[in-house]
ZAKE-360463 format. One record per residue (C-alpha): x negated, y negated, z negated; residue in three letters. Coordinates in steps of 0.02 Angstrom, whole numbers, plus 50000, padded with zeros to 5 digits. Layout:
<papas>
XYZALA...
</papas>
This chain:
<papas>
495574955150640LEU494234944050707ASN493864952050857ALA495644953950871VAL496034936950862ILE494714932450967ARG495454947551129ALA497224937451086VAL496764921051117VAL495724923451262LYS497034934551347THR498564919751308ALA497324907051385ILE496434913651537ASN497854926151600GLU499264916051535TYR498954895651497GLY499884899051327TRP499734887251180GLU499014896951044VAL499484893350876LEU498294901750714GLY499544903950571ILE498264902850418GLU498224914150247ASP499484924550341GLY501384924950299PHE500944912350163GLU500514899350342GLY502434902350385LEU503204897150188ILE501914881450129LYS501644865350262PRO500164863350350HIS499324878750353LYS499304881550579ALA498364872750712HIS498074877150884LEU496564890050927LEU495754887651076ASP494404897751173ILE492764888951102LYS493624891650927ASP493564911450935VAL491604912451014ARG490384922150904GLY491764930050831LEU491604949350875LEU489984953050770SER490974943550622ARG491884955050483GLY493624948050378GLY494774935050477THR494334914850528MET496254914650486LEU496054919450303GLY497424929850227SER498404936450084THR499204949550002ASN500284940349891ARG501554929850023ALA502804943850058ASN504164930450111PRO505604944450054PHE504604944449894HIS503744926449865TYR503244926249687GLU503304909849613VAL502314904849452SER503014889949341THR502784887449154ASN502034903349154GLY503384913549197ALA503434922649390VAL504934921849496LYS505404930349650VAL506344921449787PHE506674926449977ASP506044914550072VAL506154920450248SER507444906950287GLU506024895550274THR504764904850389VAL506094906650513LEU506434888550505GLN504524883750500CYS504194896350681ALA505744885550741ARG504714867650695ASP503134876750768TYR503854880450913GLY503504895450915LEU503974911051042ASP503324923650985GLY502424930550808LEU500824942450844LEU500594951550671VAL499024959350598ILE498914972950483GLY499454987550370GLY501114994750318ASP501654980650220GLY501194966650362THR502134978650485MET503704979950377ARG503834961450337ILE503604961150533ALA504884971950555GLN506104964550428GLU505574947550535LEU506164954150707MET507874959350623GLN508344940850561LYS507984935550746GLY505974932050768LEU505004939650913HIS503424950650851VAL502364961450894VAL501224971050788GLY499324973550776VAL498844990550673PRO497304982850545LYS497174993750404THR495475003250336ILE496585016250278ASP497085023350437ASN498905026950364ASP499805014350466LEU501335026650582TYR501145027650766GLY499345024950795THR498045038650800GLU496795026550735VAL496915005550630THR495684994950674VAL494364993350527GLY494185011350496PHE493005016850581ASP492095004050519THR492475007150316ALA491895023450365VAL490035020050400ASN489975008650276THR490575024450171ALA489515033950265MET487885025750241GLU488185027350050ALA488355041650060LEU486595044550159ASP485735034850021LYS486475044249857LEU485805061049940HIS483845054449891THR484155049749709THR485355063849663ALA484095077049748GLU482735069049676SER483565068849489HIS484535084149514HIS486185073749462ARG487765077949511VAL488305059549592LEU490145055749605VAL490665040949708ILE492295030249722GLU493095026149874LEU494495017449930MET496175025949949GLY497715022049855ARG498885036249944HIS497675042150082ALA496035052750104GLY495505048150261TRP493905038750233ILE493635048850098ALA493685065650221LEU492845057950365ALA491205048350268ALA491345062350160GLY491115076550318VAL490025064150403ALA488835061550250GLY488615078150181GLY489565078250003ALA489665095549962ASP491525090749856VAL492785078849937ILE494575074749864LEU495795066749925ILE497535060049853PRO498555072449973GLU498055086849892ILE497985087849693PRO496175092949649TYR495985110549532ASP494545105849407LEU494105124449421ASP493685125349591VAL492375108349569ILE491635115449433THR491335133149545GLU490525122149677LYS489445114149572VAL488605129249494GLN488735137549648GLN487385126149720ARG486385123049532ASN486135142749546GLN485695144149738SER484225130849676GLY484985115149753ALA485225106849594GLN486195092949620PHE487875087249707SER489005073449800ILE490665070249766MET491905060549848VAL493385054849746VAL494695041649802PRO495555030049690GLU497305038249707GLY496365057449683SER497525066549536LYS497265085549458PRO498435099949492ARG499835096849371GLY499215079549321GLY499575060449393ALA498425047749455ALA497285038449321VAL497725018649317TYR497335004349268GLN497904992849104ALA498564976949251GLY499384973849369ARG499134971549548ASP500194957449645VAL502224962649656GLY502134972949486GLY501304986949565VAL500004997749448SER498184996449461ARG497385011149496LEU495575015049425GLY494555027449327GLY494935042349402ILE492785045449450ARG492335046049258GLU493815058749247VAL492945069349353VAL491375063049285ALA491535066949123ALA492715085149161GLN490875090349283VAL489715085549149ARG490665096348998ARG490865110749097LEU489345111049200CYS488325104449062GLN487465093549182THR486915076649217ASP488215066849315VAL488215046949384ARG489475035949460VAL489615025149595THR491075012349678VAL490615008649835LEU492364996849795GLY492694980949919HIS490744982050020LEU492034994850124GLN492994983950181ARG491664968450222GLY490044967750348GLY489974968950524SER491294979850611PRO490534994750726THR490384995450903ALA492045007650902PHE493084993650801ASP492554979350915ARG493374989951046LEU494754995850997LEU495184980150927ALA494944969551096THR495934981151170ARG497384978851036PHE497044961051053GLY497454957351251ALA498934972551243MET499694963051128ALA499834948451230VAL500164955251386HIS501714966151277VAL502544948251213MET502194942751398ALA503414954351459GLN504354951651313GLY504304970151240THR504514960451037VAL504684971150907GLY503404983250924HIS501604987550894MET500144991751001VAL499475007950956ALA498495022151007LEU498725037251095HIS497685050651161HIS496255034651193GLY497585023951272HIS498445008351208ILE500085010351215THR501795004251101THR
</papas>
C-alpha cells in the first residue's frame, strides 16, 4: 500500500499540480472527524521498502454496515451519507481506494451514490476479479516460500510430516504458488475439497521410497470431500465465522493413518508483513500512477488492473 500511496502522491503533484488528501484508517477516515491530512512529496519519501500503510487501515468501517457498540449492545447503521458529506466538506474531486473485494464493493456502492471513485487492487489473496495480479500477492508468496524452505531441513532431519497452514479463506493462490515454488509434497486449496486417501497414499509412498519426510501446505479454508471447513467459536467483524483448526484435523488424520510423526506450523500474519518484493514495488508504482491518470481523464468507477503485462482499467 505504501508504494501505491507514494506513486499517487508523486504523480498527482508532479504531473497535475493537485492537492492530495490522505484519509486515515480506510473508510473510517470519512466517518469520523479529523482523520485526514494533506500529503506532500516529502511525506512519501522512503516508503517503497516499507510494508503496511502510512495511512492505517481497518476492516471494521463498512459505511453501509457500520457497527456501533453501546452499553455492550452492537447496533448496525448505514452511515454512507456521512461519508458523502465528509467528502464534500473536504472538497474531494475524487476518491482513490486501495484494497480487496470488500473495499471495491463499498467503493462501487459509493460510486452509485455519486462519489467519483477509482480503485487500486491490493490483496495478498490475489482473488480480485478483473486483474491478473493484485499488489501484495507476490510478497506473501515469497514469505511463505521462504518458510517452506526452512521447514524442509527440519522435516528431513527428523523424518517428520510437517503441516504448514497458510492464509486463504476461499482462494488457494498463496498455497498453490508458494507450495509449488517451495517444493511441497501435498498442496490443498479451498476450491477443491481434499481426498484423505490421496494424501495418505502420497505420504506413505514417500516413506517407502526412502524420503522419510513430507511437507504439506494447508490453507485455512481447506475442507474434506463431503465435509465442511473448520471454524473457531468466535466470529470476525461483521458476524463472519472465523476459520481455524483445519491444520490440526489434517495432521491428526495423517498421524493416525500413516503411523508417523506429524507436526504443525501456522504462518499466520507473517504472510502480511515485511518489505515488499521488487515485483510488488513495481506493480504498486505502476498501479498508483495509472490511477491518477485515470482520475485525471474523468474515467471514474473503474479499477486499474494488470492484463498481459500492461496496466489498464
